[in-house]
C-alpha positions as CSV (number, residue, x, y, z in Angstrom):
1,X,-0.7,8.6,5.0
2,X,-4.2,6.1,5.2
3,X,-4.0,4.2,8.1
4,X,-5.5,-0.3,7.1
5,X,-9.2,0.4,6.6
6,X,-10.2,-2.8,7.0
7,X,-13.8,-3.5,8.7
8,X,-11.6,-7.0,10.3
9,X,-8.9,-6.5,12.5
10,X,-5.3,-7.9,10.9
11,X,-5.1,-11.2,13.0
12,X,-8.5,-12.3,11.6
13,X,-6.5,-11.7,7.7
14,X,-3.9,-14.0,9.3
15,X,-1.5,-11.1,9.6
16,X,1.3,-10.5,12.0
17,X,0.9,-7.4,13.8
18,X,4.0,-6.3,14.0
19,X,5.3,-8.0,10.7
20,X,2.5,-6.0,9.4
21,X,3.4,-2.7,11.1
22,X,6.9,-3.3,9.5
23,X,5.4,-3.4,5.9
24,X,3.1,-0.5,6.3
25,X,6.1,1.7,8.4
26,X,8.7,0.6,5.3
27,X,6.2,1.5,2.3
28,X,5.5,5.2,4.9
29,X,9.7,5.5,4.3
30,X,10.3,4.8,0.8
31,X,7.7,6.9,-0.1
32,X,8.5,10.0,1.8
33,X,12.2,9.7,1.6
34,X,11.5,9.3,-2.5
35,X,12.4,5.9,-2.7
36,X,9.2,5.4,-5.2
37,X,7.4,8.8,-6.2
38,X,3.8,6.7,-5.1
39,X,2.8,3.3,-3.7
40,X,0.0,1.2,-2.6
41,X,-0.1,-1.9,-0.6
42,X,-3.4,-4.1,-0.5
43,X,-4.3,-7.4,0.8
44,X,-6.7,-10.2,-1.2
45,X,-7.6,-12.5,1.6
46,X,-8.3,-16.5,1.5
47,X,-12.1,-15.5,1.4
48,X,-11.3,-13.4,-1.8
49,X,-11.5,-10.2,-0.2
50,X,-9.9,-7.0,-1.6
51,X,-9.2,-4.7,1.7
52,X,-9.1,-0.9,1.4
53,X,-5.4,-0.2,-0.3
54,X,-2.9,1.7,2.1
55,X,-1.5,4.9,-0.2
56,X,1.6,6.4,0.2
57,X,3.6,9.2,-2.1
58,X,2.4,11.6,-4.3
59,X,-0.2,11.4,-7.7
60,X,2.1,13.8,-9.5
61,X,6.3,14.1,-8.8
62,X,5.8,18.1,-8.7
63,X,2.8,17.5,-5.6
64,X,3.5,17.2,-1.6
65,X,3.0,13.7,-0.2
66,X,0.4,12.4,1.0
67,X,-1.4,13.9,-2.4
68,X,-2.1,10.0,-4.1
69,X,-5.6,9.8,-4.8
70,X,-7.4,6.1,-4.4
71,X,-8.5,6.5,-7.9
72,X,-4.9,6.5,-8.7
73,X,-3.7,4.0,-11.2
74,X,-0.8,2.0,-11.4
75,X,1.8,0.9,-14.6
76,X,2.9,-2.8,-13.9
77,X,6.1,-3.9,-16.1
78,X,6.2,-7.7,-17.1
79,X,9.5,-7.3,-13.6
80,X,6.7,-6.8,-11.2
81,X,4.5,-8.7,-11.7
82,X,5.3,-11.8,-9.3
83,X,5.6,-9.1,-6.3
84,X,1.7,-7.6,-7.2
85,X,0.2,-10.7,-7.9
């Protein structure tokens, strides 16, 4: 699992540290228990900067957990767009 890799602390990104930690814990849990095979969490800041994503899960279903590469491509269906926008 990758941690928050921004050069800026969460507070500088207008993130509440406690809430951010809950997001990270939930994403990690969902990937580890198999609720989702892979999950990426990223932040687009108000200044338009894209922070380094957090990656959880596996690249392929038969892979070990934690094998998700940073160049993974996720297919996004119309139903999920509000969650990734």
